[in-house]
Biopython code that builds the backbone (N, CA, C, O; Angstrom):
import numpy as np
from Bio.PDB.StructureBuilder import StructureBuilder

atoms = [
    (1, "UNK", "N", (2.988, -7.397, 7.981)),
    (1, "UNK", "CA", (2.224, -6.341, 8.292)),
    (1, "UNK", "C", (3.457, -5.134, 8.594)),
    (1, "UNK", "O", (3.969, -4.293, 7.854)),
    (2, "UNK", "N", (3.683, -5.514, 10.178)),
    (2, "UNK", "CA", (4.493, -4.583, 10.598)),
    (2, "UNK", "C", (5.359, -3.755, 9.826)),
    (2, "UNK", "O", (5.650, -2.574, 10.018)),
    (3, "UNK", "N", (5.879, -4.840, 8.573)),
    (3, "UNK", "CA", (6.589, -3.465, 7.511)),
    (3, "UNK", "C", (6.128, -2.344, 6.912)),
    (3, "UNK", "O", (6.383, -1.143, 6.998)),
    (4, "UNK", "N", (5.393, -3.015, 6.290)),
    (4, "UNK", "CA", (4.052, -2.560, 5.897)),
    (4, "UNK", "C", (3.564, -1.148, 6.087)),
    (4, "UNK", "O", (3.573, -0.219, 5.279)),
    (5, "UNK", "N", (3.052, -1.197, 7.574)),
    (5, "UNK", "CA", (2.774, 0.162, 8.488)),
    (5, "UNK", "C", (3.960, 0.888, 8.440)),
    (5, "UNK", "O", (3.924, 2.102, 8.637)),
    (6, "UNK", "N", (5.198, 0.208, 8.161)),
    (6, "UNK", "CA", (6.111, 1.125, 9.287)),
    (6, "UNK", "C", (6.736, 2.148, 7.471)),
    (6, "UNK", "O", (7.294, 3.241, 7.373)),
    (7, "UNK", "N", (6.346, 1.263, 6.482)),
    (7, "UNK", "CA", (6.418, 2.435, 5.037)),
    (7, "UNK", "C", (5.577, 2.971, 5.109)),
    (7, "UNK", "O", (5.911, 4.149, 5.227)),
    (8, "UNK", "N", (4.448, 2.863, 5.119)),
    (8, "UNK", "CA", (3.113, 3.652, 5.246)),
    (8, "UNK", "C", (3.357, 5.032, 5.878)),
    (8, "UNK", "O", (3.169, 6.128, 5.352)),
    (9, "UNK", "N", (3.947, 4.678, 7.467)),
    (9, "UNK", "CA", (4.377, 5.637, 8.273)),
    (9, "UNK", "C", (4.866, 6.682, 7.665)),
    (9, "UNK", "O", (4.405, 7.816, 7.804)),
    (10, "UNK", "N", (5.901, 6.365, 6.896)),
    (10, "UNK", "CA", (7.382, 7.388, 6.229)),
    (10, "UNK", "C", (6.565, 7.991, 5.349)),
    (10, "UNK", "O", (7.124, 9.029, 4.994)),
    (11, "UNK", "N", (5.486, 7.862, 4.797)),
    (11, "UNK", "CA", (5.027, 9.150, 3.896)),
    (11, "UNK", "C", (4.089, 9.995, 4.575)),
    (11, "UNK", "O", (3.300, 10.772, 4.038)),
    (12, "UNK", "N", (4.280, 9.722, 6.132)),
    (12, "UNK", "CA", (3.818, 10.518, 7.099)),
    (12, "UNK", "C", (1.891, 11.349, 6.281)),
    (12, "UNK", "O", (1.448, 12.384, 5.784)),
    (13, "UNK", "N", (1.386, 9.722, 6.739)),
    (13, "UNK", "CA", (0.161, 9.989, 6.183)),
    (13, "UNK", "C", (-0.387, 10.641, 7.815)),
    (13, "UNK", "O", (0.247, 10.488, 8.859)),
    (14, "UNK", "N", (-1.693, 11.371, 7.681)),
    (14, "UNK", "CA", (-1.689, 11.741, 9.295)),
    (14, "UNK", "C", (-3.424, 11.224, 9.287)),
    (14, "UNK", "O", (-4.436, 11.915, 9.173)),
    (15, "UNK", "N", (-3.264, 9.727, 9.457)),
    (15, "UNK", "CA", (-4.557, 8.874, 9.979)),
    (15, "UNK", "C", (-4.144, 7.563, 10.830)),
    (15, "UNK", "O", (-3.078, 6.956, 10.919)),
    (16, "UNK", "N", (-5.245, 7.395, 11.341)),
    (16, "UNK", "CA", (-5.170, 6.086, 11.751)),
    (16, "UNK", "C", (-4.642, 4.589, 10.918)),
    (16, "UNK", "O", (-5.518, 3.991, 10.293)),
    (17, "UNK", "N", (-3.790, 4.240, 10.920)),
    (17, "UNK", "CA", (-3.631, 2.984, 9.687)),
    (17, "UNK", "C", (-4.047, 1.661, 9.504)),
    (17, "UNK", "O", (-3.972, 0.912, 8.530)),
    (18, "UNK", "N", (-4.741, 1.447, 11.222)),
    (18, "UNK", "CA", (-4.903, 0.409, 11.167)),
    (18, "UNK", "C", (-6.622, 0.634, 11.042)),
    (18, "UNK", "O", (-7.383, -0.316, 10.862)),
    (19, "UNK", "N", (-6.837, 1.303, 11.102)),
    (19, "UNK", "CA", (-8.706, 1.443, 10.785)),
    (19, "UNK", "C", (-8.889, 2.091, 9.021)),
    (19, "UNK", "O", (-9.469, 1.677, 8.017)),
    (20, "UNK", "N", (-8.233, 3.034, 9.279)),
    (20, "UNK", "CA", (-8.622, 3.355, 7.653)),
    (20, "UNK", "C", (-8.485, 2.832, 6.551)),
    (20, "UNK", "O", (-7.656, 2.002, 6.177)),
    (21, "UNK", "N", (-9.628, 3.509, 5.808)),
    (21, "UNK", "CA", (-10.330, 2.293, 4.842)),
    (21, "UNK", "C", (-10.527, 2.745, 3.248)),
    (21, "UNK", "O", (-10.946, 2.150, 2.255)),
    (22, "UNK", "N", (-9.910, 4.373, 3.542)),
    (22, "UNK", "CA", (-10.321, 4.818, 2.026)),
    (22, "UNK", "C", (-8.875, 6.027, 1.902)),
    (22, "UNK", "O", (-8.920, 7.257, 1.924)),
    (23, "UNK", "N", (-7.624, 5.068, 1.764)),
    (23, "UNK", "CA", (-6.700, 6.206, 1.823)),
    (23, "UNK", "C", (-6.122, 6.389, 0.472)),
    (23, "UNK", "O", (-5.015, 6.926, 0.419)),
    (24, "UNK", "N", (-6.697, 6.027, -0.625)),
    (24, "UNK", "CA", (-6.672, 6.602, -1.974)),
    (24, "UNK", "C", (-8.236, 7.622, -2.069)),
    (24, "UNK", "O", (-8.241, 8.808, -2.399)),
    (25, "UNK", "N", (-9.422, 6.847, -1.710)),
    (25, "UNK", "CA", (-10.327, 7.486, -1.796)),
    (25, "UNK", "C", (-10.721, 8.907, -1.595)),
    (25, "UNK", "O", (-11.367, 9.768, -2.192)),
    (26, "UNK", "N", (-9.803, 8.723, -0.093)),
    (26, "UNK", "CA", (-10.345, 9.821, 1.143)),
    (26, "UNK", "C", (-8.902, 11.005, 0.839)),
    (26, "UNK", "O", (-8.705, 12.020, 1.508)),
    (27, "UNK", "N", (-8.140, 10.587, -0.188)),
    (27, "UNK", "CA", (-7.107, 11.333, -0.585)),
    (27, "UNK", "C", (-5.807, 11.217, 0.518)),
    (27, "UNK", "O", (-4.845, 11.983, 0.474)),
    (28, "UNK", "N", (-5.939, 10.272, 1.373)),
    (28, "UNK", "CA", (-4.545, 10.143, 2.044)),
    (28, "UNK", "C", (-3.489, 10.012, 0.973)),
    (28, "UNK", "O", (-2.623, 10.886, 0.937)),
    (29, "UNK", "N", (-3.463, 9.241, 0.288)),
    (29, "UNK", "CA", (-2.608, 8.638, -0.506)),
    (29, "UNK", "C", (-2.443, 9.458, -2.102)),
    (29, "UNK", "O", (-3.566, 9.795, -2.478)),
    (30, "UNK", "N", (-1.689, 9.733, -2.800)),
    (30, "UNK", "CA", (-1.636, 10.832, -3.959)),
    (30, "UNK", "C", (-0.636, 9.837, -5.158)),
    (30, "UNK", "O", (-0.152, 8.734, -4.906)),
    (31, "UNK", "N", (-0.517, 10.587, -6.465)),
    (31, "UNK", "CA", (-0.230, 9.916, -7.483)),
    (31, "UNK", "C", (1.361, 9.356, -6.597)),
    (31, "UNK", "O", (1.733, 8.289, -6.108)),
    (32, "UNK", "N", (1.874, 10.536, -6.723)),
    (32, "UNK", "CA", (3.416, 10.191, -6.222)),
    (32, "UNK", "C", (3.852, 9.129, -5.442)),
    (32, "UNK", "O", (4.601, 8.215, -5.785)),
    (33, "UNK", "N", (3.007, 9.436, -3.719)),
    (33, "UNK", "CA", (2.384, 8.183, -2.678)),
    (33, "UNK", "C", (2.703, 7.030, -3.219)),
    (33, "UNK", "O", (3.661, 6.359, -2.836)),
    (34, "UNK", "N", (1.817, 6.660, -4.287)),
    (34, "UNK", "CA", (1.385, 5.323, -4.875)),
    (34, "UNK", "C", (2.510, 5.123, -5.732)),
    (34, "UNK", "O", (2.672, 3.916, -5.912)),
    (35, "UNK", "N", (3.165, 5.667, -6.199)),
    (35, "UNK", "CA", (4.522, 5.610, -6.682)),
    (35, "UNK", "C", (5.732, 5.165, -6.189)),
    (35, "UNK", "O", (6.397, 4.221, -6.615)),
    (36, "UNK", "N", (6.077, 6.198, -4.893)),
    (36, "UNK", "CA", (6.718, 5.631, -3.573)),
    (36, "UNK", "C", (6.912, 4.703, -2.895)),
    (36, "UNK", "O", (7.958, 4.192, -2.495)),
    (37, "UNK", "N", (4.948, 4.243, -2.616)),
    (37, "UNK", "CA", (4.638, 2.967, -2.000)),
    (37, "UNK", "C", (4.780, 1.454, -3.356)),
    (37, "UNK", "O", (5.236, 0.332, -3.140)),
    (38, "UNK", "N", (4.431, 1.789, -4.161)),
    (38, "UNK", "CA", (5.190, 0.424, -5.081)),
    (38, "UNK", "C", (6.586, 0.499, -5.063)),
    (38, "UNK", "O", (7.025, -0.633, -4.862)),
    (39, "UNK", "N", (7.236, 1.096, -5.150)),
    (39, "UNK", "CA", (8.592, 1.342, -5.283)),
    (39, "UNK", "C", (9.129, 0.326, -3.835)),
    (39, "UNK", "O", (9.546, -0.832, -3.844)),
    (40, "UNK", "N", (8.955, 1.132, -2.828)),
    (40, "UNK", "CA", (8.774, 0.343, -1.219)),
    (40, "UNK", "C", (8.617, -1.209, -1.045)),
    (40, "UNK", "O", (9.414, -2.096, -0.739)),
    (41, "UNK", "N", (7.376, -1.194, -1.338)),
    (41, "UNK", "CA", (7.025, -2.599, -1.502)),
    (41, "UNK", "C", (7.956, -3.755, -1.955)),
    (41, "UNK", "O", (8.345, -4.742, -1.330)),
    (42, "UNK", "N", (8.205, -3.332, -3.261)),
    (42, "UNK", "CA", (9.526, -4.535, -4.225)),
    (42, "UNK", "C", (10.768, -4.239, -3.566)),
    (42, "UNK", "O", (11.705, -5.031, -3.668)),
    (43, "UNK", "N", (10.857, -3.317, -2.988)),
    (43, "UNK", "CA", (12.358, -3.637, -2.196)),
    (43, "UNK", "C", (12.137, -4.016, -0.929)),
    (43, "UNK", "O", (12.990, -4.843, -0.607)),
    (44, "UNK", "N", (11.348, -3.779, -0.029)),
    (44, "UNK", "CA", (11.152, -4.674, 0.886)),
    (44, "UNK", "C", (10.192, -5.982, 0.543)),
    (44, "UNK", "O", (10.197, -6.707, 1.537)),
    (45, "UNK", "N", (9.741, -6.288, -0.036)),
    (45, "UNK", "CA", (8.946, -7.511, -0.248)),
    (45, "UNK", "C", (9.208, -8.296, -0.952)),
    (45, "UNK", "O", (8.869, -9.460, -0.740)),
    (46, "UNK", "N", (9.938, -7.910, -2.092)),
    (46, "UNK", "CA", (10.441, -8.436, -3.784)),
    (46, "UNK", "C", (9.232, -8.653, -4.303)),
    (46, "UNK", "O", (9.112, -9.803, -4.726)),
    (47, "UNK", "N", (7.982, -7.751, -4.471)),
    (47, "UNK", "CA", (7.029, -8.187, -5.100)),
    (47, "UNK", "C", (6.770, -6.766, -5.884)),
    (47, "UNK", "O", (6.620, -5.626, -5.445)),
    (48, "UNK", "N", (6.779, -7.277, -7.183)),
    (48, "UNK", "CA", (6.461, -6.398, -8.285)),
    (48, "UNK", "C", (4.732, -6.400, -8.463)),
    (48, "UNK", "O", (3.975, -7.367, -8.558)),
    (49, "UNK", "N", (4.421, -4.898, -8.468)),
    (49, "UNK", "CA", (2.604, -4.959, -8.466)),
    (49, "UNK", "C", (2.459, -4.780, -10.044)),
    (49, "UNK", "O", (3.277, -4.063, -10.620)),
    (50, "UNK", "N", (1.683, -5.262, -10.591)),
    (50, "UNK", "CA", (1.663, -5.190, -11.771)),
    (50, "UNK", "C", (0.311, -4.145, -12.164)),
    (50, "UNK", "O", (-0.715, -4.162, -11.485)),
    (51, "UNK", "N", (0.505, -3.160, -13.476)),
    (51, "UNK", "CA", (-0.395, -2.600, -13.587)),
    (51, "UNK", "C", (-1.791, -2.614, -13.061)),
    (51, "UNK", "O", (-2.331, -2.015, -12.131)),
    (52, "UNK", "N", (-2.183, -3.429, -13.886)),
    (52, "UNK", "CA", (-3.482, -3.992, -13.264)),
    (52, "UNK", "C", (-4.033, -4.684, -12.258)),
    (52, "UNK", "O", (-5.042, -5.391, -12.258)),
    (53, "UNK", "N", (-3.254, -4.409, -11.370)),
    (53, "UNK", "CA", (-3.658, -4.457, -9.351)),
    (53, "UNK", "C", (-3.140, -3.247, -9.111)),
    (53, "UNK", "O", (-2.538, -3.438, -8.054)),
    (54, "UNK", "N", (-2.958, -1.967, -9.445)),
    (54, "UNK", "CA", (-2.639, -0.351, -8.744)),
    (54, "UNK", "C", (-4.409, -0.148, -8.931)),
    (54, "UNK", "O", (-4.787, 0.392, -9.970)),
    (55, "UNK", "N", (-5.394, -0.567, -7.961)),
    (55, "UNK", "CA", (-6.477, -0.335, -8.441)),
    (55, "UNK", "C", (-7.186, 0.500, -6.524)),
    (55, "UNK", "O", (-7.258, -0.219, -5.527)),
    (56, "UNK", "N", (-7.497, 1.682, -6.505)),
    (56, "UNK", "CA", (-7.807, 2.028, -5.614)),
    (56, "UNK", "C", (-8.415, 0.789, -4.281)),
    (56, "UNK", "O", (-8.012, 0.785, -3.117)),
    (57, "UNK", "N", (-9.312, -0.040, -4.793)),
    (57, "UNK", "CA", (-9.623, -0.644, -4.247)),
    (57, "UNK", "C", (-8.478, -1.939, -3.153)),
    (57, "UNK", "O", (-8.747, -2.523, -2.103)),
    (58, "UNK", "N", (-7.198, -1.958, -4.034)),
    (58, "UNK", "CA", (-6.326, -2.818, -3.388)),
    (58, "UNK", "C", (-5.116, -1.798, -2.402)),
    (58, "UNK", "O", (-4.103, -2.051, -1.750)),
    (59, "UNK", "N", (-5.879, -0.595, -2.737)),
    (59, "UNK", "CA", (-4.535, 0.874, -1.743)),
    (59, "UNK", "C", (-5.591, 1.482, -1.246)),
    (59, "UNK", "O", (-5.408, 2.685, -1.062)),
    (60, "UNK", "N", (-6.569, 1.105, -0.981)),
    (60, "UNK", "CA", (-7.340, 1.585, 0.134)),
    (60, "UNK", "C", (-7.390, 1.524, 1.588)),
    (60, "UNK", "O", (-8.287, 2.088, 2.215)),
    (61, "UNK", "N", (-6.108, 0.610, 2.356)),
    (61, "UNK", "CA", (-6.169, 0.367, 3.315)),
    (61, "UNK", "C", (-4.729, -0.807, 3.695)),
    (61, "UNK", "O", (-4.339, -1.731, 2.980)),
    (62, "UNK", "N", (-4.207, -0.392, 4.969)),
    (62, "UNK", "CA", (-3.335, -1.580, 5.004)),
    (62, "UNK", "C", (-3.312, -2.968, 4.736)),
    (62, "UNK", "O", (-2.596, -3.821, 4.211)),
    (63, "UNK", "N", (-4.612, -2.812, 5.431)),
    (63, "UNK", "CA", (-5.097, -4.680, 5.093)),
    (63, "UNK", "C", (-5.225, -4.936, 4.026)),
    (63, "UNK", "O", (-4.450, -5.871, 3.822)),
    (64, "UNK", "N", (-5.800, -4.669, 3.033)),
    (64, "UNK", "CA", (-6.038, -4.657, 1.576)),
    (64, "UNK", "C", (-4.810, -4.852, 0.819)),
    (64, "UNK", "O", (-4.571, -5.834, 0.117)),
    (65, "UNK", "N", (-3.902, -3.660, 1.045)),
    (65, "UNK", "CA", (-2.326, -3.696, 0.109)),
    (65, "UNK", "C", (-1.612, -5.361, 1.208)),
    (65, "UNK", "O", (-0.776, -6.123, 0.722)),
    (66, "UNK", "N", (-2.164, -5.536, 2.543)),
    (66, "UNK", "CA", (-0.698, -6.147, 2.508)),
    (66, "UNK", "C", (-1.653, -7.676, 2.270)),
    (66, "UNK", "O", (-1.191, -8.644, 2.873)),
    (67, "UNK", "N", (-2.755, -7.890, 1.551)),
    (67, "UNK", "CA", (-3.671, -8.893, 1.352)),
    (67, "UNK", "C", (-3.103, -9.287, -0.482)),
    (67, "UNK", "O", (-3.087, -10.350, -1.101)),
    (68, "UNK", "N", (-2.656, -7.717, -0.919)),
    (68, "UNK", "CA", (-2.020, -7.955, -2.285)),
    (68, "UNK", "C", (-0.302, -8.312, -2.356)),
    (68, "UNK", "O", (0.354, -8.556, -3.369)),
    (69, "UNK", "N", (0.031, -8.270, -1.348)),
    (69, "UNK", "CA", (1.297, -8.350, -1.167)),
    (69, "UNK", "C", (1.505, -10.084, -1.052)),
    (69, "UNK", "O", (2.187, -10.836, -1.747)),
    (70, "UNK", "N", (0.657, -10.352, 0.075)),
    (70, "UNK", "CA", (0.334, -12.240, 0.014)),
    (70, "UNK", "C", (0.209, -12.700, -0.747)),
    (70, "UNK", "O", (0.921, -13.617, -1.157)),
    (71, "UNK", "N", (-1.175, -12.059, -1.481)),
    (71, "UNK", "CA", (-1.680, -13.327, -2.933)),
    (71, "UNK", "C", (-0.146, -13.298, -3.912)),
    (71, "UNK", "O", (0.290, -14.301, -4.477)),
    (72, "UNK", "N", (0.583, -11.802, -3.957)),
    (72, "UNK", "CA", (1.060, -11.756, -5.673)),
    (72, "UNK", "C", (2.457, -12.673, -4.840)),
    (72, "UNK", "O", (2.842, -13.581, -5.577)),
    (73, "UNK", "N", (3.176, -12.609, -3.618)),
    (73, "UNK", "CA", (4.289, -13.315, -3.385)),
    (73, "UNK", "C", (3.784, -14.660, -3.423)),
    (73, "UNK", "O", (4.779, -15.364, -3.595)),
    (74, "UNK", "N", (2.484, -15.585, -3.335)),
    (74, "UNK", "CA", (2.594, -16.763, -3.592)),
    (74, "UNK", "C", (2.625, -16.907, -4.943)),
    (74, "UNK", "O", (3.114, -17.884, -5.508)),
    (75, "UNK", "N", (2.102, -15.935, -5.510)),
    (75, "UNK", "CA", (2.474, -16.273, -7.315)),
    (75, "UNK", "C", (2.450, -17.482, -7.587)),
    (75, "UNK", "O", (2.675, -17.860, -8.737)),
]
sb = StructureBuilder()
sb.init_structure("model")
sb.init_model(0)
sb.init_chain("A")
sb.init_seg("    ")
for serial, (resi, resn, name, xyz) in enumerate(atoms, 1):
    if name == "N":
        sb.init_residue(resn, " ", resi, " ")
    sb.init_atom(name, np.array(xyz, "f"), 0.0, 1.0, " ", f" {name:<3s}", serial, name[0])
structure = sb.get_structure()
């Protein structure tokens, strides 16, 4: 989770990443951020996020995103 939080912090998000549950819905992440984030997750975790998983639900919080990474890495 620490590595994911580091990646999210590099996007200069002005929110508490530990508690925020509306990163997408609240406008903290835009489409460019999502593209960057997906690439960084692939580089850091070796996880490719398929298009059907690119939902607000999966990206609205650091916890949801980390759960997605764990789920996809168990593959």
